[in-house]
C-alpha positions as CSV (number, residue, x, y, z in Angstrom):
1,M,13.1,5.4,-12.0
2,S,11.2,5.5,-8.7
3,C,9.1,8.3,-7.1
4,Y,10.7,6.7,-3.8
5,D,14.8,6.8,-4.9
6,Q,15.7,9.9,-2.0
7,L,12.4,9.0,-0.3
8,A,13.5,5.3,1.0
9,A,16.0,6.1,3.4
10,C,13.9,8.2,5.7
11,Y,10.7,7.2,4.5
12,D,10.1,5.3,8.2
13,A,11.4,8.0,10.3
14,L,9.1,10.5,8.5
15,T,5.6,8.4,8.9
16,G,6.2,7.8,12.6
17,D,2.4,8.5,12.8
18,V,1.2,5.7,10.4
19,A,-1.0,3.2,13.0
20,Y,1.0,-0.1,11.1
21,E,-0.1,-1.7,14.4
22,R,-3.7,-1.1,14.3
23,R,-3.7,-1.9,10.5
24,A,-2.3,-4.6,11.1
25,D,-4.6,-5.8,13.8
26,F,-7.9,-4.7,11.3
27,L,-6.1,-7.2,8.5
28,E,-6.2,-9.7,10.8
29,K,-10.2,-9.0,11.6
30,L,-10.6,-9.4,8.1
31,F,-8.6,-12.6,7.7
32,A,-10.8,-14.0,10.3
33,R,-14.0,-13.8,8.3
34,A,-12.1,-15.7,5.5
35,A,-13.6,-18.7,4.2
36,V,-10.2,-20.3,3.9
37,P,-7.7,-20.4,6.6
38,V,-5.0,-17.6,6.2
39,H,-1.4,-18.5,6.3
40,T,0.3,-17.1,3.4
41,V,0.2,-13.7,2.6
42,L,1.0,-11.5,-0.3
43,D,2.3,-7.5,0.7
44,L,1.6,-5.9,-2.5
45,A,3.6,-2.1,-2.9
46,S,5.5,-3.4,0.4
47,G,7.4,-0.3,0.6
48,T,10.1,-0.5,3.5
49,G,8.4,-3.8,4.8
50,T,6.8,-2.4,8.1
51,M,3.7,-4.5,7.5
52,T,5.4,-7.2,5.8
53,W,7.3,-8.0,9.1
54,L,4.3,-6.8,11.2
55,L,2.9,-9.9,10.0
56,T,5.8,-11.8,9.9
57,G,5.6,-11.7,13.7
58,R,2.0,-12.2,13.7
59,G,3.2,-16.1,12.4
60,Y,2.4,-15.3,8.9
61,E,4.3,-16.4,5.6
62,L,5.1,-13.5,3.6
63,I,6.2,-12.1,0.0
64,G,6.4,-8.3,0.0
65,V,6.7,-7.1,-3.5
66,D,7.6,-3.6,-4.6
67,S,8.4,-1.6,-7.9
68,S,11.0,0.5,-6.1
69,E,14.6,-1.2,-4.9
70,E,15.5,1.5,-2.9
71,M,12.5,0.7,-0.6
72,L,13.0,-3.0,-0.7
73,A,16.9,-2.5,0.6
74,V,15.3,-0.8,3.6
75,A,13.1,-3.7,4.1
76,M,15.7,-6.5,3.9
77,K,17.7,-4.8,6.2
78,K,15.0,-5.2,9.1
79,Y,15.8,-9.2,8.6
80,G,15.8,-10.7,12.2
81,T,13.8,-8.0,13.9
82,V,11.2,-10.3,14.7
83,G,10.7,-14.2,14.9
84,G,9.3,-16.6,12.1
85,I,9.8,-17.6,8.6
86,P,11.6,-14.4,6.7
87,P,9.9,-13.0,4.0
88,I,10.6,-13.0,0.8
89,F,10.6,-10.0,-1.1
90,L,10.6,-9.5,-5.1
91,H,11.2,-6.2,-7.0
92,Q,8.5,-6.1,-9.3
93,S,5.5,-3.8,-10.6
94,M,2.2,-4.6,-9.5
95,P,0.4,-4.8,-13.2
96,K,3.5,-7.3,-13.7
97,L,3.0,-9.5,-10.8
98,D,4.7,-12.8,-11.1
99,L,4.9,-15.3,-7.9
100,Y,5.6,-18.7,-8.0
101,G,2.9,-20.2,-6.5
102,T,-0.5,-19.1,-4.6
103,V,-1.2,-17.4,-1.5
104,D,-4.0,-17.5,0.9
105,A,-4.3,-13.6,1.1
106,A,-3.1,-10.8,-0.7
107,V,-2.9,-6.9,1.0
108,C,-2.1,-3.8,-0.7
109,C,-1.7,-1.1,2.2
110,L,-2.0,2.7,2.4
111,D,-3.5,3.8,-0.9
112,S,-1.1,2.0,-3.1
113,L,-3.3,1.0,-5.8
114,N,-4.1,4.9,-5.9
115,Y,-0.3,4.7,-7.1
116,L,-1.5,3.4,-10.1
117,T,-2.8,6.5,-12.6
118,R,-3.9,4.3,-15.6
119,P,-7.2,2.3,-15.2
120,A,-5.5,-0.1,-17.6
121,D,-2.9,-1.0,-14.8
122,V,-5.3,-1.3,-12.5
123,R,-7.4,-3.9,-14.0
124,R,-4.2,-5.8,-15.3
125,T,-2.8,-6.1,-11.5
126,L,-6.5,-6.9,-10.1
127,Q,-6.2,-9.7,-13.1
128,R,-2.7,-10.5,-12.1
129,L,-3.7,-11.2,-8.1
130,R,-6.3,-13.3,-9.7
131,L,-3.6,-15.8,-10.9
132,F,-1.7,-15.9,-7.4
133,V,-4.5,-15.5,-4.6
134,A,-5.8,-19.4,-4.2
135,P,-9.5,-19.9,-4.6
136,G,-11.4,-18.6,-1.8
137,G,-9.0,-16.6,-0.8
138,L,-8.4,-12.6,0.0
139,L,-7.7,-9.8,-1.1
140,I,-7.7,-6.5,0.8
141,F,-7.0,-3.1,0.1
142,D,-7.3,0.2,0.8
143,V,-7.3,3.6,-1.5
144,N,-7.9,7.1,-0.6
145,T,-11.4,8.6,-0.8
146,P,-12.6,11.3,-3.5
147,E,-13.6,13.4,-0.3
148,K,-9.7,13.5,1.1
149,F,-8.4,14.0,-2.5
150,R,-10.5,17.3,-3.0
151,A,-9.5,18.4,0.5
152,M,-5.9,17.9,-0.1
153,D,-6.0,20.6,-3.2
154,G,-3.6,23.4,-2.7
155,Q,-2.7,22.2,0.8
156,V,0.9,22.4,1.9
157,F,2.5,19.5,4.5
158,L,5.7,19.8,6.5
159,D,7.3,16.3,8.4
160,E,10.5,16.5,10.0
161,T,13.4,14.4,12.1
162,E,16.1,15.6,13.1
163,D,18.0,14.6,9.9
164,A,15.4,14.9,7.4
165,Y,13.2,17.6,6.5
166,C,10.1,17.3,3.6
167,V,7.8,20.0,2.6
168,W,5.4,18.6,-0.3
169,R,2.7,20.1,-2.0
170,T,-0.6,19.2,-3.5
171,E,-2.3,19.7,-6.7
172,Y,-5.9,17.9,-7.5
173,S,-6.8,18.2,-11.0
174,R,-9.3,15.9,-13.5
175,R,-8.8,12.8,-10.4
176,I,-5.2,13.3,-10.5
177,C,-3.2,14.3,-7.2
178,T,0.1,15.7,-7.7
179,Y,2.7,15.6,-4.3
180,Y,5.7,17.8,-4.8
181,M,8.2,17.1,-2.3
182,D,11.1,18.8,-1.6
183,L,13.3,16.5,0.6
184,F,16.1,18.0,2.8
185,R,18.4,15.3,4.2
186,R,21.4,15.8,6.4
187,R,24.5,14.0,5.6
188,G,27.0,14.6,8.4
189,G,27.3,18.7,8.3
190,V,25.6,19.0,4.8
191,W,21.8,19.3,3.8
192,E,21.0,17.8,0.8
193,R,17.9,18.7,-1.2
194,S,16.2,16.3,-3.5
195,L,12.5,17.1,-5.5
196,E,10.2,14.0,-6.0
197,I,7.3,14.3,-7.6
198,H,4.2,11.3,-6.4
199,R,1.0,11.4,-8.3
200,E,-2.0,9.2,-7.3
201,R,-5.1,8.6,-9.5
202,C,-8.5,8.8,-7.5
203,H,-10.5,5.4,-8.3
204,S,-14.3,5.5,-7.7
205,V,-16.0,2.6,-5.5
206,E,-18.0,2.0,-8.6
207,E,-14.9,1.6,-11.1
208,L,-12.8,-0.6,-8.3
209,T,-15.8,-2.6,-7.9
210,A,-16.7,-3.5,-12.0
211,W,-12.9,-4.1,-12.1
212,L,-12.7,-6.5,-9.3
213,R,-15.9,-8.3,-10.8
214,E,-14.4,-8.5,-14.2
215,A,-11.3,-9.8,-12.9
216,G,-13.2,-12.9,-10.7
217,F,-13.2,-11.6,-7.6
218,G,-16.7,-11.8,-5.5
219,R,-18.3,-11.2,-2.1
220,I,-16.9,-7.3,-2.1
221,R,-17.3,-5.8,1.0
222,I,-15.9,-2.1,1.9
223,Y,-15.6,-0.8,5.1
224,G,-14.6,2.7,6.6
225,D,-11.0,3.3,7.7
226,M,-10.4,0.4,10.2
227,K,-14.1,0.0,10.7
228,L,-15.7,-3.0,10.5
229,R,-18.6,-0.7,9.0
230,K,-19.7,0.8,5.8
231,P,-18.0,3.9,5.1
232,V,-19.6,7.5,6.1
233,D,-19.9,10.6,4.3
234,G,-16.3,12.2,4.7
235,E,-14.1,9.3,5.5
236,Q,-10.5,9.8,4.2
237,R,-10.2,6.2,3.3
238,I,-11.9,3.1,2.6
239,Y,-11.1,-0.6,2.3
240,F,-12.2,-3.1,0.0
241,S,-11.8,-7.0,1.0
242,C,-12.9,-9.4,-1.7
243,V,-12.9,-13.4,-2.7
244,R,-11.4,-15.0,-5.3
245,L,-13.7,-17.1,-7.0
C-alpha cells in the first residue's frame, strides 16, 4: 500500500506553494550544461505529474514513473493540459525501474530519493538508472539536508484548503524522519479523516557520492537549492547533477 493513498486526491491543492516553474527553470539550466542534447527525460517518482507535464510543455518527451497508482491516476487526468507529445506514465517502484529504452536525462524531484529508507534500495535505484540513462546523459536529483531534518524534529505543520485540512507532525531519530499526517477531506457535507505515515532517510553527501560512483556515474556536481553554486551552511535542499559514464 502506498503512503499516498489518501493524500493523492488533494496533494496538488496542498502543495500550491511548491515553486514548480522555478524548479523546471533550474533543471533546464542543468540540461543546457549537458554534453549531449536533452530531448527525452525520465521523471522518476513523478507523483501527480506536475513536473512531468511542465517539462512536456517545454518541448521534452517524458516518461513518468511512480509507485503510487493513486498519484499516477491524478497525473493522467491532466492529459491535454499542455501541448507536446503526451507523457508515458508507468507504475513502478524506484528500485525496480524498467524502461523500454534509454533517455537523455533522468530527474528525481522534491526529495523523493529520501523516501528510500534502505541504503540498498538507493544503490539499486542508481544501478537501474545507469541502465536507462544513455551514455553521456544526465541524472539530476535533490535531497533534503541533515540540517533540514534536524530542524523538523518535533515540529507540527498545517496545510489547508476549503476541502482539505492536513496536520502533520514530525519525529527525527537515527537518520529517519517520520511524518504523521492527519488528513481531513470534505465529501459533500461530511468530513472524512484518514492517517498516513511517511518516512524519509537522511542520506549524506558522502554516501550519495560513493553510491553514484559505484553505479557508474561521474562528473558529480552538488548545488544549492535552485542555485548554480555550491551549497552553503544551513541549506535545506541540495541538488546533485552527474553524468552516466
